[in-house]
N, C-alpha and C positions, 0 to 999 in steps of 0.2 A: 972379254968376249963373254966368259961365264958371268961375270958380274952384270953385263948389260942384260944378259936372258934373264938374270934372278930380278932384276929391277922390274922388267915387264911382266914378269909372272906376278910380281906383289902387286903392281897397279892394276893387273886385270882381276886379281882376288878382291881388291878394295872397291873397283868398280861394281863388280858381280854382287857384293854384300851391301853396297847400297842399293841397287835396283831391287834385290830381295825385299830388304826393309821396307823401300817405298811401296812395293806391291802388298806387302802385308798391312801396312798401314791403309792403304786405299780398300783393302778387303773387310778392316775392322771398321772404318768410318762407314763403309756401304751397309754392314751389318747392324751397325747401330741406328743408321738411319731408318732400314727396314723394320727395326724392331719398334720405332715409334709410329708407324702405320699401321692403324686398326681399321678394320672394316666395321660399318656400321651396325651389324648384328653382333659385334664383339663389344661395343661401348656400353658401360653401365646404365640403368635406367634413369630418366630425368626425375630430380626431386623438386617438388614445390619449396620455396622459402616463405610461404603465406604463414604468418603467425596467427593462431586462433585467438577469438577474442572471448575473454572470461565473462559469464553472466554477471549482469548487475545484481546486487543484494537487494533484497526486500524482505520487510518484516511479516508478510502475510503468505506470499506466493511460495507453494512448494513446503508450507508448514502446515500440520494439521492443528485445527482448531479444538484444543481439547477443553473439557471440562473439570472443573476442580470440586472434590468432595470434602466436605468438613473443613470449609474455609471460616476464618473467625477465630476468636479467642479458643484457645485450647486446641485448634488445628494447626496445620504447618504452613498455611497460606494465609496471607492478609487481604483486606478490601483492596480493590483496584490492581490487584495482580492478575496477569494473563491466565485466562481460563475460568474466572469466577463469573458465576451465573446470578442474576438478581431478579428476583420476582415480587413484584408488590403493586401500590397504587398510591394515588394522592387524590386528597379535595381541595379543590380552588374555588376563589371567590374573584371575579374579574369584573371590571366595568368601564363605562365610558358615558360620556354626554348624554346617549340616547340608548345605552345598552347595558343591562345588569343580567351577569351570567354567572350560574352555578354549575359545576362540573365535577365529575368522577372521572378518573383518569388511571385504569390498569396499565401496567407496564412491565415489560420483559428485556431485560437488557444482558448482554454478554461483554466482557472485557476480551476483545480480539488480541489486545497486547497490553502491556502494563501502562494503566493510566488512561488508555483509550476504551471508551464504552461505545458500544453499537446498540441503541434502544429500539424498540418497537412500543408505540405509545397510542391508544386508542381513547378518545376523550368523548364522552356523552354529556352534552350540556343543555341546559334550560335556560332559555333568554326570555327577556322582557325588553323587546324593543319598541319605544314610542307608546307603550302601554299596551302592546301587542305580545301574547305569550307565544313562543316558538321553541322547538327543539332542534338541536343541531349535533351532527357525529364528525369527528375528526380524527382522521387516521395520519400520523407522521412517524417517520424514521429519523431518529436523532443521534447524531455523533456528539459525544460528549467527552471533554477533559477533564480528570479528577486528580487534584494536587495536595498532597498532605501537607497540612499545617503543622500537626502533631500526630502521633500513632493513631489517635481514634477519632480525628477531627480532618475533614477534607473541605475545600472550595471546590466547586465544580462551575463549568460553563458549557452549555450546548445549546444547539439550533436545529429545530425539527423541521423537516418539510415534508408535505403530504397533499391531501385532499381534504377538502371540507365540504359538509352536505348541511344546507339549511332548509327546512320546511318552508316553502313557498318562495324561496330563493334560488334554489337549485344547488349544482356542483360546481366547486371552483377549487382555487389553489390555495393551499395553507401554510403559512410560515409561522412558527413558533419559537423564538429563542427563550431561554431561561438561564438563570444564574442562581446558585445557592449554597447550602452546605450539606455535607453528609456527615452525621454524627453516629458513631457506634453505641448500640444500645445492647445491653445483655451480651450474649455469646455470639450472635450472628445478624442481630437486628439493625437497621439502618433508619434514622428518622431524618428527613430531608425537608428543612424549609427552603423555599425558593420563591424568588419574584419571576413573573412570566410576562410576556408579551404575545398576543396572538394577533395575527394579521391573515385576513381571509378576503378572497375576491371570489364572489359566487357569479354565477350566469347571469347574462343580463336579463332584464325584465322591462316592462313596459310601464312607464310613469302615467301619471295624472294627464300630464298634457301630449300623450301619444309618443314620446321619446322613448329610446331603448337605450337603457343605462345598465350599468355594472355596479352589483351591490358591493361595496368594500367596507369591511369592519375591521377597527383596531381597538383592541381592549388591553387594559393593563390589570394587574392583581397579584395575589399571592396564593401560595398553595403549601399544603403541608402533606409530606408523604410518608410512608412506612413501607419498607421492605426488607426480605430476607435474602442473605448470599449462601449459595450452595458450594 
């Protein structure tokens, strides 16, 4: 009898222990589930995953245009370097089948980056067209590339675009490409022989038969210039 009671007591203890463990496990799972629940106010702020686009490189934008002093022989900077300023002019003789032209061209140029120059050229010319003497004025902006052959000799090519005025014909568009050489002379001088082409289209005029025409002139020639770099 005592043995039977003892076995019953042991069974009750085992069953009670199992129920307590199961209840504890349920509480733990419930607590873990509640820990994973967050209100909207408790969530971290949203973050954008958009990657910024880096700015594209540019040789001019964002860089100050500088002026170089004491460029040339004896100075720290050679011709055609960024920042070199060039002042001078040229004389030219140009001609066509019905046109002979003598011109004087003052020039100011600045190398906005290495080997690339932006120049302003103003040409004052004296023309003889079919025996009639006329004067013309041309102003062009010319980008040009200057490539060294040796330290003191460069080959260059440029194309000026601007406006042209011919007395008696009016104002029109001017295109003036040229190619030539830059030869260093002395400490800071530049001798520039070049071949020139000048194409100009002036305002319409009335011909002898009453039609409105546009005066177009194309001239070929050569020039010799001298300038000083700073």
